[in-house]
PDB file of N, CA, C, O and CB in Angstrom:
ATOM      1  N   MET A   1     -25.433   7.141   7.963  1.00  0.00           N
ATOM      2  CA  MET A   1     -24.316   7.905   7.469  1.00  0.00           C
ATOM      3  C   MET A   1     -23.098   6.985   7.367  1.00  0.00           C
ATOM      4  O   MET A   1     -22.899   6.100   8.200  1.00  0.00           O
ATOM      5  CB  MET A   1     -24.031   9.119   8.385  1.00  0.00           C
ATOM      6  N   ARG A   2     -22.306   7.206   6.353  1.00  0.00           N
ATOM      7  CA  ARG A   2     -21.098   6.416   6.122  1.00  0.00           C
ATOM      8  C   ARG A   2     -19.890   7.332   6.189  1.00  0.00           C
ATOM      9  O   ARG A   2     -19.844   8.357   5.509  1.00  0.00           O
ATOM     10  CB  ARG A   2     -21.158   5.681   4.752  1.00  0.00           C
ATOM     11  N   ILE A   3     -18.913   6.966   7.007  1.00  0.00           N
ATOM     12  CA  ILE A   3     -17.684   7.743   7.107  1.00  0.00           C
ATOM     13  C   ILE A   3     -16.519   6.861   6.683  1.00  0.00           C
ATOM     14  O   ILE A   3     -16.391   5.722   7.133  1.00  0.00           O
ATOM     15  CB  ILE A   3     -17.476   8.289   8.552  1.00  0.00           C
ATOM     16  N   VAL A   4     -15.674   7.399   5.813  1.00  0.00           N
ATOM     17  CA  VAL A   4     -14.499   6.685   5.330  1.00  0.00           C
ATOM     18  C   VAL A   4     -13.263   7.504   5.667  1.00  0.00           C
ATOM     19  O   VAL A   4     -13.207   8.701   5.384  1.00  0.00           O
ATOM     20  CB  VAL A   4     -14.589   6.414   3.798  1.00  0.00           C
ATOM     21  N   LYS A   5     -12.281   6.859   6.267  1.00  0.00           N
ATOM     22  CA  LYS A   5     -11.002   7.507   6.539  1.00  0.00           C
ATOM     23  C   LYS A   5      -9.975   6.993   5.548  1.00  0.00           C
ATOM     24  O   LYS A   5     -10.124   5.912   4.978  1.00  0.00           O
ATOM     25  CB  LYS A   5     -10.538   7.253   8.001  1.00  0.00           C
ATOM     26  N   VAL A   6      -8.921   7.793   5.352  1.00  0.00           N
ATOM     27  CA  VAL A   6      -7.856   7.424   4.424  1.00  0.00           C
ATOM     28  C   VAL A   6      -6.517   7.595   5.125  1.00  0.00           C
ATOM     29  O   VAL A   6      -6.265   8.615   5.767  1.00  0.00           O
ATOM     30  CB  VAL A   6      -7.918   8.281   3.125  1.00  0.00           C
ATOM     31  N   ILE A   7      -5.658   6.584   4.994  1.00  0.00           N
ATOM     32  CA  ILE A   7      -4.288   6.690   5.489  1.00  0.00           C
ATOM     33  C   ILE A   7      -3.347   6.507   4.309  1.00  0.00           C
ATOM     34  O   ILE A   7      -3.704   5.882   3.310  1.00  0.00           O
ATOM     35  CB  ILE A   7      -3.999   5.634   6.613  1.00  0.00           C
ATOM     36  N   GLU A   8      -2.154   7.050   4.427  1.00  0.00           N
ATOM     37  CA  GLU A   8      -1.144   6.852   3.395  1.00  0.00           C
ATOM     38  C   GLU A   8      -0.056   5.952   3.948  1.00  0.00           C
ATOM     39  O   GLU A   8       0.388   6.114   5.085  1.00  0.00           O
ATOM     40  CB  GLU A   8      -0.553   8.207   2.915  1.00  0.00           C
ATOM     41  N   VAL A   9       0.365   5.003   3.131  1.00  0.00           N
ATOM     42  CA  VAL A   9       1.405   4.066   3.538  1.00  0.00           C
ATOM     43  C   VAL A   9       2.430   3.918   2.424  1.00  0.00           C
ATOM     44  O   VAL A   9       2.155   4.205   1.258  1.00  0.00           O
ATOM     45  CB  VAL A   9       0.797   2.696   3.901  1.00  0.00           C
ATOM     46  N   ILE A  10       3.609   3.468   2.805  1.00  0.00           N
ATOM     47  CA  ILE A  10       4.665   3.140   1.857  1.00  0.00           C
ATOM     48  C   ILE A  10       5.038   1.687   2.110  1.00  0.00           C
ATOM     49  O   ILE A  10       5.301   1.294   3.247  1.00  0.00           O
ATOM     50  CB  ILE A  10       5.914   4.100   2.005  1.00  0.00           C
ATOM     51  N   ALA A  11       5.059   0.894   1.047  1.00  0.00           N
ATOM     52  CA  ALA A  11       5.378  -0.528   1.187  1.00  0.00           C
ATOM     53  C   ALA A  11       6.363  -0.947   0.091  1.00  0.00           C
ATOM     54  O   ALA A  11       6.412  -0.347  -0.983  1.00  0.00           O
ATOM     55  CB  ALA A  11       4.084  -1.393   1.121  1.00  0.00           C
ATOM     56  N   THR A  12       7.137  -1.978   0.383  1.00  0.00           N
ATOM     57  CA  THR A  12       8.151  -2.434  -0.557  1.00  0.00           C
ATOM     58  C   THR A  12       8.042  -3.931  -0.818  1.00  0.00           C
ATOM     59  O   THR A  12       7.367  -4.667  -0.098  1.00  0.00           O
ATOM     60  CB  THR A  12       9.538  -2.097  -0.037  1.00  0.00           C
ATOM     61  N   SER A  13       8.730  -4.350  -1.869  1.00  0.00           N
ATOM     62  CA  SER A  13       8.835  -5.760  -2.228  1.00  0.00           C
ATOM     63  C   SER A  13      10.076  -5.927  -3.087  1.00  0.00           C
ATOM     64  O   SER A  13      10.508  -4.990  -3.759  1.00  0.00           O
ATOM     65  CB  SER A  13       7.553  -6.263  -2.977  1.00  0.00           C
ATOM     66  N   ASP A  14      10.643  -7.115  -3.062  1.00  0.00           N
ATOM     67  CA  ASP A  14      11.749  -7.393  -3.970  1.00  0.00           C
ATOM     68  C   ASP A  14      11.267  -8.145  -5.214  1.00  0.00           C
ATOM     69  O   ASP A  14      12.070  -8.509  -6.073  1.00  0.00           O
ATOM     70  CB  ASP A  14      12.835  -8.200  -3.250  1.00  0.00           C
ATOM     71  N   LYS A  15       9.955  -8.376  -5.306  1.00  0.00           N
ATOM     72  CA  LYS A  15       9.391  -9.135  -6.427  1.00  0.00           C
ATOM     73  C   LYS A  15       8.641  -8.275  -7.446  1.00  0.00           C
ATOM     74  O   LYS A  15       8.650  -8.594  -8.635  1.00  0.00           O
ATOM     75  CB  LYS A  15       8.464 -10.186  -5.898  1.00  0.00           C
ATOM     76  N   GLY A  16       7.993  -7.194  -7.007  1.00  0.00           N
ATOM     77  CA  GLY A  16       7.268  -6.360  -7.964  1.00  0.00           C
ATOM     78  C   GLY A  16       6.298  -5.402  -7.298  1.00  0.00           C
ATOM     79  O   GLY A  16       6.089  -5.445  -6.085  1.00  0.00           O
ATOM     80  N   PHE A  17       5.709  -4.533  -8.115  1.00  0.00           N
ATOM     81  CA  PHE A  17       4.773  -3.533  -7.603  1.00  0.00           C
ATOM     82  C   PHE A  17       3.494  -4.166  -7.073  1.00  0.00           C
ATOM     83  O   PHE A  17       2.919  -3.682  -6.098  1.00  0.00           O
ATOM     84  CB  PHE A  17       4.435  -2.530  -8.689  1.00  0.00           C
ATOM     85  N   THR A  18       3.047  -5.242  -7.709  1.00  0.00           N
ATOM     86  CA  THR A  18       1.835  -5.904  -7.239  1.00  0.00           C
ATOM     87  C   THR A  18       2.031  -6.445  -5.832  1.00  0.00           C
ATOM     88  O   THR A  18       1.172  -6.267  -4.968  1.00  0.00           O
ATOM     89  CB  THR A  18       1.435  -7.035  -8.189  1.00  0.00           C
ATOM     90  N   GLU A  19       3.147  -7.097  -5.605  1.00  0.00           N
ATOM     91  CA  GLU A  19       3.407  -7.628  -4.260  1.00  0.00           C
ATOM     92  C   GLU A  19       3.590  -6.495  -3.251  1.00  0.00           C
ATOM     93  O   GLU A  19       3.165  -6.629  -2.104  1.00  0.00           O
ATOM     94  CB  GLU A  19       4.657  -8.533  -4.269  1.00  0.00           C
ATOM     95  N   ALA A  20       4.200  -5.403  -3.643  1.00  0.00           N
ATOM     96  CA  ALA A  20       4.348  -4.262  -2.742  1.00  0.00           C
ATOM     97  C   ALA A  20       2.971  -3.723  -2.336  1.00  0.00           C
ATOM     98  O   ALA A  20       2.765  -3.344  -1.183  1.00  0.00           O
ATOM     99  CB  ALA A  20       5.190  -3.147  -3.412  1.00  0.00           C
ATOM    100  N   THR A  21       2.032  -3.692  -3.288  1.00  0.00           N
ATOM    101  CA  THR A  21       0.673  -3.241  -2.986  1.00  0.00           C
ATOM    102  C   THR A  21      -0.015  -4.218  -2.037  1.00  0.00           C
ATOM    103  O   THR A  21      -0.678  -3.804  -1.086  1.00  0.00           O
ATOM    104  CB  THR A  21      -0.149  -3.088  -4.283  1.00  0.00           C
ATOM    105  N   HIS A  22       0.145  -5.511  -2.296  1.00  0.00           N
ATOM    106  CA  HIS A  22      -0.411  -6.528  -1.381  1.00  0.00           C
ATOM    107  C   HIS A  22       0.180  -6.364   0.018  1.00  0.00           C
ATOM    108  O   HIS A  22      -0.535  -6.480   1.014  1.00  0.00           O
ATOM    109  CB  HIS A  22      -0.130  -7.963  -1.915  1.00  0.00           C
ATOM    110  N   ASN A  23       1.469  -6.096   0.094  1.00  0.00           N
ATOM    111  CA  ASN A  23       2.124  -5.899   1.392  1.00  0.00           C
ATOM    112  C   ASN A  23       1.548  -4.689   2.122  1.00  0.00           C
ATOM    113  O   ASN A  23       1.373  -4.729   3.340  1.00  0.00           O
ATOM    114  CB  ASN A  23       3.640  -5.727   1.207  1.00  0.00           C
ATOM    115  N   ALA A  24       1.256  -3.631   1.401  1.00  0.00           N
ATOM    116  CA  ALA A  24       0.663  -2.431   2.017  1.00  0.00           C
ATOM    117  C   ALA A  24      -0.664  -2.759   2.671  1.00  0.00           C
ATOM    118  O   ALA A  24      -0.909  -2.381   3.817  1.00  0.00           O
ATOM    119  CB  ALA A  24       0.469  -1.322   0.971  1.00  0.00           C
ATOM    120  N   VAL A  25      -1.524  -3.466   1.943  1.00  0.00           N
ATOM    121  CA  VAL A  25      -2.848  -3.812   2.477  1.00  0.00           C
ATOM    122  C   VAL A  25      -2.710  -4.808   3.628  1.00  0.00           C
ATOM    123  O   VAL A  25      -3.378  -4.671   4.653  1.00  0.00           O
ATOM    124  CB  VAL A  25      -3.752  -4.402   1.362  1.00  0.00           C
ATOM    125  N   GLU A  26      -1.851  -5.802   3.461  1.00  0.00           N
ATOM    126  CA  GLU A  26      -1.683  -6.822   4.502  1.00  0.00           C
ATOM    127  C   GLU A  26      -1.196  -6.209   5.809  1.00  0.00           C
ATOM    128  O   GLU A  26      -1.722  -6.525   6.877  1.00  0.00           O
ATOM    129  CB  GLU A  26      -0.701  -7.900   4.037  1.00  0.00           C
ATOM    130  N   GLN A  27      -0.208  -5.345   5.735  1.00  0.00           N
ATOM    131  CA  GLN A  27       0.317  -4.737   6.956  1.00  0.00           C
ATOM    132  C   GLN A  27      -0.693  -3.776   7.579  1.00  0.00           C
ATOM    133  O   GLN A  27      -0.858  -3.760   8.799  1.00  0.00           O
ATOM    134  CB  GLN A  27       1.624  -4.001   6.659  1.00  0.00           C
ATOM    135  N   ALA A  28      -1.369  -2.977   6.756  1.00  0.00           N
ATOM    136  CA  ALA A  28      -2.367  -2.039   7.288  1.00  0.00           C
ATOM    137  C   ALA A  28      -3.508  -2.789   7.960  1.00  0.00           C
ATOM    138  O   ALA A  28      -4.047  -2.330   8.967  1.00  0.00           O
ATOM    139  CB  ALA A  28      -2.918  -1.139   6.167  1.00  0.00           C
ATOM    140  N   SER A  29      -3.877  -3.944   7.407  1.00  0.00           N
ATOM    141  CA  SER A  29      -5.012  -4.684   7.961  1.00  0.00           C
ATOM    142  C   SER A  29      -4.727  -5.270   9.342  1.00  0.00           C
ATOM    143  O   SER A  29      -5.642  -5.739  10.017  1.00  0.00           O
ATOM    144  CB  SER A  29      -5.404  -5.793   7.019  1.00  0.00           C
ATOM    145  N   LYS A  30      -3.472  -5.245   9.759  1.00  0.00           N
ATOM    146  CA  LYS A  30      -3.143  -5.713  11.112  1.00  0.00           C
ATOM    147  C   LYS A  30      -3.648  -4.753  12.183  1.00  0.00           C
ATOM    148  O   LYS A  30      -3.904  -5.162  13.316  1.00  0.00           O
ATOM    149  CB  LYS A  30      -1.633  -5.895  11.255  1.00  0.00           C
ATOM    150  N   THR A  31      -3.791  -3.483  11.828  1.00  0.00           N
ATOM    151  CA  THR A  31      -4.264  -2.493  12.802  1.00  0.00           C
ATOM    152  C   THR A  31      -5.514  -1.747  12.351  1.00  0.00           C
ATOM    153  O   THR A  31      -6.161  -1.086  13.163  1.00  0.00           O
ATOM    154  CB  THR A  31      -3.175  -1.501  13.083  1.00  0.00           C
ATOM    155  N   VAL A  32      -5.862  -1.841  11.071  1.00  0.00           N
ATOM    156  CA  VAL A  32      -7.020  -1.134  10.527  1.00  0.00           C
ATOM    157  C   VAL A  32      -8.025  -2.159  10.028  1.00  0.00           C
ATOM    158  O   VAL A  32      -7.664  -3.086   9.302  1.00  0.00           O
ATOM    159  CB  VAL A  32      -6.604  -0.160   9.383  1.00  0.00           C
ATOM    160  N   LYS A  33      -9.268  -1.998  10.409  1.00  0.00           N
ATOM    161  CA  LYS A  33     -10.337  -2.908   9.977  1.00  0.00           C
ATOM    162  C   LYS A  33     -11.212  -2.224   8.923  1.00  0.00           C
ATOM    163  O   LYS A  33     -11.161  -1.005   8.758  1.00  0.00           O
ATOM    164  CB  LYS A  33     -11.203  -3.358  11.193  1.00  0.00           C
ATOM    165  N   ASN A  34     -11.995  -3.004   8.229  1.00  0.00           N
ATOM    166  CA  ASN A  34     -12.954  -2.512   7.238  1.00  0.00           C
ATOM    167  C   ASN A  34     -12.309  -1.778   6.065  1.00  0.00           C
ATOM    168  O   ASN A  34     -12.853  -0.783   5.586  1.00  0.00           O
ATOM    169  CB  ASN A  34     -13.934  -1.602   7.903  1.00  0.00           C
ATOM    170  N   ILE A  35     -11.151  -2.263   5.595  1.00  0.00           N
ATOM    171  CA  ILE A  35     -10.499  -1.657   4.435  1.00  0.00           C
ATOM    172  C   ILE A  35     -11.386  -1.874   3.212  1.00  0.00           C
ATOM    173  O   ILE A  35     -11.843  -2.987   2.950  1.00  0.00           O
ATOM    174  CB  ILE A  35      -9.071  -2.259   4.207  1.00  0.00           C
ATOM    175  N   THR A  36     -11.620  -0.795   2.471  1.00  0.00           N
ATOM    176  CA  THR A  36     -12.499  -0.874   1.303  1.00  0.00           C
ATOM    177  C   THR A  36     -11.771  -0.676  -0.018  1.00  0.00           C
ATOM    178  O   THR A  36     -12.252  -1.129  -1.056  1.00  0.00           O
ATOM    179  CB  THR A  36     -13.589   0.146   1.421  1.00  0.00           C
ATOM    180  N   SER A  37     -10.600   0.004  -0.001  1.00  0.00           N
ATOM    181  CA  SER A  37      -9.896   0.213  -1.265  1.00  0.00           C
ATOM    182  C   SER A  37      -8.447   0.622  -1.016  1.00  0.00           C
ATOM    183  O   SER A  37      -8.072   1.057   0.073  1.00  0.00           O
ATOM    184  CB  SER A  37     -10.611   1.281  -2.109  1.00  0.00           C
ATOM    185  N   VAL A  38      -7.651   0.462  -2.071  1.00  0.00           N
ATOM    186  CA  VAL A  38      -6.270   0.934  -2.061  1.00  0.00           C
ATOM    187  C   VAL A  38      -6.019   1.648  -3.385  1.00  0.00           C
ATOM    188  O   VAL A  38      -6.379   1.150  -4.452  1.00  0.00           O
ATOM    189  CB  VAL A  38      -5.254  -0.250  -1.844  1.00  0.00           C
ATOM    190  N   GLU A  39      -5.402   2.809  -3.301  1.00  0.00           N
ATOM    191  CA  GLU A  39      -5.054   3.589  -4.488  1.00  0.00           C
ATOM    192  C   GLU A  39      -3.547   3.788  -4.488  1.00  0.00           C
ATOM    193  O   GLU A  39      -2.997   4.376  -3.557  1.00  0.00           O
ATOM    194  CB  GLU A  39      -5.809   4.967  -4.517  1.00  0.00           C
ATOM    195  N   VAL A  40      -2.883   3.307  -5.519  1.00  0.00           N
ATOM    196  CA  VAL A  40      -1.433   3.491  -5.624  1.00  0.00           C
ATOM    197  C   VAL A  40      -1.193   4.864  -6.237  1.00  0.00           C
ATOM    198  O   VAL A  40      -1.582   5.136  -7.373  1.00  0.00           O
ATOM    199  CB  VAL A  40      -0.758   2.351  -6.487  1.00  0.00           C
ATOM    200  N   LYS A  41      -0.540   5.728  -5.452  1.00  0.00           N
ATOM    201  CA  LYS A  41      -0.269   7.091  -5.901  1.00  0.00           C
ATOM    202  C   LYS A  41       1.034   7.179  -6.690  1.00  0.00           C
ATOM    203  O   LYS A  41       1.111   7.867  -7.708  1.00  0.00           O
ATOM    204  CB  LYS A  41      -0.215   8.035  -4.710  1.00  0.00           C
ATOM    205  N   GLU A  42       2.054   6.474  -6.208  1.00  0.00           N
ATOM    206  CA  GLU A  42       3.379   6.524  -6.839  1.00  0.00           C
ATOM    207  C   GLU A  42       4.017   5.148  -6.797  1.00  0.00           C
ATOM    208  O   GLU A  42       3.750   4.343  -5.906  1.00  0.00           O
ATOM    209  CB  GLU A  42       4.292   7.564  -6.139  1.00  0.00           C
ATOM    210  N   MET A  43       4.868   4.899  -7.785  1.00  0.00           N
ATOM    211  CA  MET A  43       5.647   3.666  -7.817  1.00  0.00           C
ATOM    212  C   MET A  43       7.099   4.038  -8.104  1.00  0.00           C
ATOM    213  O   MET A  43       7.388   4.874  -8.960  1.00  0.00           O
ATOM    214  CB  MET A  43       5.092   2.663  -8.892  1.00  0.00           C
ATOM    215  N   HIS A  44       7.995   3.401  -7.374  1.00  0.00           N
ATOM    216  CA  HIS A  44       9.424   3.643  -7.554  1.00  0.00           C
ATOM    217  C   HIS A  44      10.156   2.308  -7.521  1.00  0.00           C
ATOM    218  O   HIS A  44       9.733   1.363  -6.855  1.00  0.00           O
ATOM    219  CB  HIS A  44       9.975   4.607  -6.461  1.00  0.00           C
ATOM    220  N   ALA A  45      11.249   2.255  -8.247  1.00  0.00           N
ATOM    221  CA  ALA A  45      12.083   1.054  -8.204  1.00  0.00           C
ATOM    222  C   ALA A  45      13.521   1.485  -7.932  1.00  0.00           C
ATOM    223  O   ALA A  45      13.990   2.495  -8.458  1.00  0.00           O
ATOM    224  CB  ALA A  45      11.980   0.235  -9.542  1.00  0.00           C
ATOM    225  N   ARG A  46      14.210   0.706  -7.105  1.00  0.00           N
ATOM    226  CA  ARG A  46      15.615   0.979  -6.792  1.00  0.00           C
ATOM    227  C   ARG A  46      16.470   0.079  -7.682  1.00  0.00           C
ATOM    228  O   ARG A  46      16.224  -1.122  -7.796  1.00  0.00           O
ATOM    229  CB  ARG A  46      15.928   0.738  -5.261  1.00  0.00           C
ATOM    230  N   VAL A  47      17.468   0.677  -8.301  1.00  0.00           N
ATOM    231  CA  VAL A  47      18.320  -0.039  -9.249  1.00  0.00           C
ATOM    232  C   VAL A  47      19.751  -0.096  -8.720  1.00  0.00           C
ATOM    233  O   VAL A  47      20.305   0.905  -8.266  1.00  0.00           O
ATOM    234  CB  VAL A  47      18.283   0.637 -10.641  1.00  0.00           C
ATOM    235  N   GLU A  48      20.329  -1.285  -8.790  1.00  0.00           N
ATOM    236  CA  GLU A  48      21.747  -1.483  -8.474  1.00  0.00           C
ATOM    237  C   GLU A  48      22.359  -2.341  -9.572  1.00  0.00           C
ATOM    238  O   GLU A  48      21.794  -3.371  -9.942  1.00  0.00           O
ATOM    239  CB  GLU A  48      21.937  -2.151  -7.061  1.00  0.00           C
ATOM    240  N   ASN A  49      23.502  -1.930 -10.092  1.00  0.00           N
ATOM    241  CA  ASN A  49      24.193  -2.681 -11.148  1.00  0.00           C
ATOM    242  C   ASN A  49      23.272  -2.996 -12.323  1.00  0.00           C
ATOM    243  O   ASN A  49      23.253  -4.121 -12.824  1.00  0.00           O
ATOM    244  CB  ASN A  49      24.764  -3.976 -10.581  1.00  0.00           C
ATOM    245  N   GLN A  50      22.521  -2.009 -12.751  1.00  0.00           N
ATOM    246  CA  GLN A  50      21.613  -2.096 -13.896  1.00  0.00           C
ATOM    247  C   GLN A  50      20.477  -3.107 -13.713  1.00  0.00           C
ATOM    248  O   GLN A  50      19.888  -3.560 -14.694  1.00  0.00           O
ATOM    249  CB  GLN A  50      22.395  -2.455 -15.121  1.00  0.00           C
ATOM    250  N   LYS A  51      20.169  -3.459 -12.462  1.00  0.00           N
ATOM    251  CA  LYS A  51      19.053  -4.365 -12.188  1.00  0.00           C
ATOM    252  C   LYS A  51      18.166  -3.785 -11.096  1.00  0.00           C
ATOM    253  O   LYS A  51      18.649  -3.158 -10.153  1.00  0.00           O
ATOM    254  CB  LYS A  51      19.570  -5.762 -11.776  1.00  0.00           C
ATOM    255  N   ILE A  52      16.867  -4.000 -11.234  1.00  0.00           N
ATOM    256  CA  ILE A  52      15.936  -3.560 -10.195  1.00  0.00           C
ATOM    257  C   ILE A  52      16.073  -4.492  -9.003  1.00  0.00           C
ATOM    258  O   ILE A  52      15.980  -5.713  -9.135  1.00  0.00           O
ATOM    259  CB  ILE A  52      14.462  -3.534 -10.720  1.00  0.00           C
ATOM    260  N   VAL A  53      16.297  -3.890  -7.826  1.00  0.00           N
ATOM    261  CA  VAL A  53      16.487  -4.700  -6.619  1.00  0.00           C
ATOM    262  C   VAL A  53      15.333  -4.563  -5.629  1.00  0.00           C
ATOM    263  O   VAL A  53      15.180  -5.408  -4.747  1.00  0.00           O
ATOM    264  CB  VAL A  53      17.781  -4.313  -5.940  1.00  0.00           C
ATOM    265  N   SER A  54      14.515  -3.507  -5.760  1.00  0.00           N
ATOM    266  CA  SER A  54      13.334  -3.398  -4.909  1.00  0.00           C
ATOM    267  C   SER A  54      12.313  -2.463  -5.542  1.00  0.00           C
ATOM    268  O   SER A  54      12.645  -1.556  -6.305  1.00  0.00           O
ATOM    269  CB  SER A  54      13.718  -2.898  -3.504  1.00  0.00           C
ATOM    270  N   TYR A  55      11.060  -2.725  -5.194  1.00  0.00           N
ATOM    271  CA  TYR A  55       9.926  -1.966  -5.708  1.00  0.00           C
ATOM    272  C   TYR A  55       9.216  -1.327  -4.523  1.00  0.00           C
ATOM    273  O   TYR A  55       9.039  -1.959  -3.481  1.00  0.00           O
ATOM    274  CB  TYR A  55       8.951  -2.875  -6.532  1.00  0.00           C
ATOM    275  N   THR A  56       8.811  -0.070  -4.687  1.00  0.00           N
ATOM    276  CA  THR A  56       8.124   0.656  -3.612  1.00  0.00           C
ATOM    277  C   THR A  56       6.853   1.288  -4.161  1.00  0.00           C
ATOM    278  O   THR A  56       6.838   1.830  -5.266  1.00  0.00           O
ATOM    279  CB  THR A  56       9.049   1.742  -2.987  1.00  0.00           C
ATOM    280  N   VAL A  57       5.783   1.209  -3.365  1.00  0.00           N
ATOM    281  CA  VAL A  57       4.543   1.921  -3.699  1.00  0.00           C
ATOM    282  C   VAL A  57       4.177   2.857  -2.559  1.00  0.00           C
ATOM    283  O   VAL A  57       4.329   2.530  -1.382  1.00  0.00           O
ATOM    284  CB  VAL A  57       3.380   0.924  -3.982  1.00  0.00           C
ATOM    285  N   HIS A  58       3.694   4.026  -2.940  1.00  0.00           N
ATOM    286  CA  HIS A  58       3.088   4.961  -2.008  1.00  0.00           C
ATOM    287  C   HIS A  58       1.591   4.828  -2.262  1.00  0.00           C
ATOM    288  O   HIS A  58       1.126   5.096  -3.370  1.00  0.00           O
ATOM    289  CB  HIS A  58       3.620   6.467  -2.204  1.00  0.00           C
ATOM    290  N   ALA A  59       0.842   4.424  -1.263  1.00  0.00           N
ATOM    291  CA  ALA A  59      -0.571   4.097  -1.467  1.00  0.00           C
ATOM    292  C   ALA A  59      -1.468   4.764  -0.442  1.00  0.00           C
ATOM    293  O   ALA A  59      -1.066   5.030   0.690  1.00  0.00           O
ATOM    294  CB  ALA A  59      -0.773   2.600  -1.417  1.00  0.00           C
ATOM    295  N   LYS A  60      -2.709   5.029  -0.875  1.00  0.00           N
ATOM    296  CA  LYS A  60      -3.763   5.488   0.028  1.00  0.00           C
ATOM    297  C   LYS A  60      -4.662   4.294   0.299  1.00  0.00           C
ATOM    298  O   LYS A  60      -5.115   3.620  -0.627  1.00  0.00           O
ATOM    299  CB  LYS A  60      -4.577   6.700  -0.580  1.00  0.00           C
ATOM    300  N   ILE A  61      -4.914   4.039   1.571  1.00  0.00           N
ATOM    301  CA  ILE A  61      -5.807   2.949   1.956  1.00  0.00           C
ATOM    302  C   ILE A  61      -7.036   3.558   2.620  1.00  0.00           C
ATOM    303  O   ILE A  61      -6.924   4.324   3.577  1.00  0.00           O
ATOM    304  CB  ILE A  61      -5.092   1.932   2.914  1.00  0.00           C
ATOM    305  N   SER A  62      -8.208   3.208   2.099  1.00  0.00           N
ATOM    306  CA  SER A  62      -9.473   3.722   2.627  1.00  0.00           C
ATOM    307  C   SER A  62     -10.151   2.656   3.459  1.00  0.00           C
ATOM    308  O   SER A  62     -10.100   1.469   3.135  1.00  0.00           O
ATOM    309  CB  SER A  62     -10.403   4.186   1.488  1.00  0.00           C
ATOM    310  N   PHE A  63     -10.794   3.096   4.547  1.00  0.00           N
ATOM    311  CA  PHE A  63     -11.514   2.161   5.394  1.00  0.00           C
ATOM    312  C   PHE A  63     -12.719   2.851   6.032  1.00  0.00           C
ATOM    313  O   PHE A  63     -12.695   4.047   6.325  1.00  0.00           O
ATOM    314  CB  PHE A  63     -10.582   1.583   6.477  1.00  0.00           C
ATOM    315  N   GLU A  64     -13.771   2.058   6.236  1.00  0.00           N
ATOM    316  CA  GLU A  64     -14.976   2.581   6.863  1.00  0.00           C
ATOM    317  C   GLU A  64     -14.830   2.637   8.360  1.00  0.00           C
ATOM    318  O   GLU A  64     -14.228   1.756   8.975  1.00  0.00           O
ATOM    319  CB  GLU A  64     -16.175   1.742   6.494  1.00  0.00           C
ATOM    320  N   VAL A  65     -15.389   3.686   8.946  1.00  0.00           N
ATOM    321  CA  VAL A  65     -15.362   3.861  10.394  1.00  0.00           C
ATOM    322  C   VAL A  65     -16.742   3.528  10.930  1.00  0.00           C
ATOM    323  O   VAL A  65     -17.740   4.099  10.490  1.00  0.00           O
ATOM    324  CB  VAL A  65     -14.935   5.312  10.791  1.00  0.00           C
ATOM    325  N   ASN A  66     -16.799   2.615  11.871  1.00  0.00           N
ATOM    326  CA  ASN A  66     -18.082   2.262  12.508  1.00  0.00           C
ATOM    327  C   ASN A  66     -18.389   3.249  13.614  1.00  0.00           C
ATOM    328  O   ASN A  66     -17.494   3.731  14.308  1.00  0.00           O
ATOM    329  CB  ASN A  66     -18.051   0.815  13.074  1.00  0.00           C
ATOM    330  N   ASP A  67     -19.680   3.543  13.767  1.00  0.00           N
ATOM    331  CA  ASP A  67     -20.098   4.436  14.860  1.00  0.00           C
ATOM    332  C   ASP A  67     -19.921   3.771  16.192  1.00  0.00           C
ATOM    333  O   ASP A  67     -20.220   4.370  17.226  1.00  0.00           O
ATOM    334  CB  ASP A  67     -21.547   4.867  14.690  1.00  0.00           C
TER     335      ASP A  67
END
């Protein structure tokens, strides 16, 4: 039997959405093992003075649970 759990995380970057997604997985992997996938649910950017200053992703991270 295979069991997969899912957690939701929010991660940011000042470089882009791709890096924010990498940051989500990197930080989650410090406490969660066997990560199998990441699904970006939402993306947001913060704007100051007509320029994007930070990128945020809301992501679901899936991981297998060992018996």
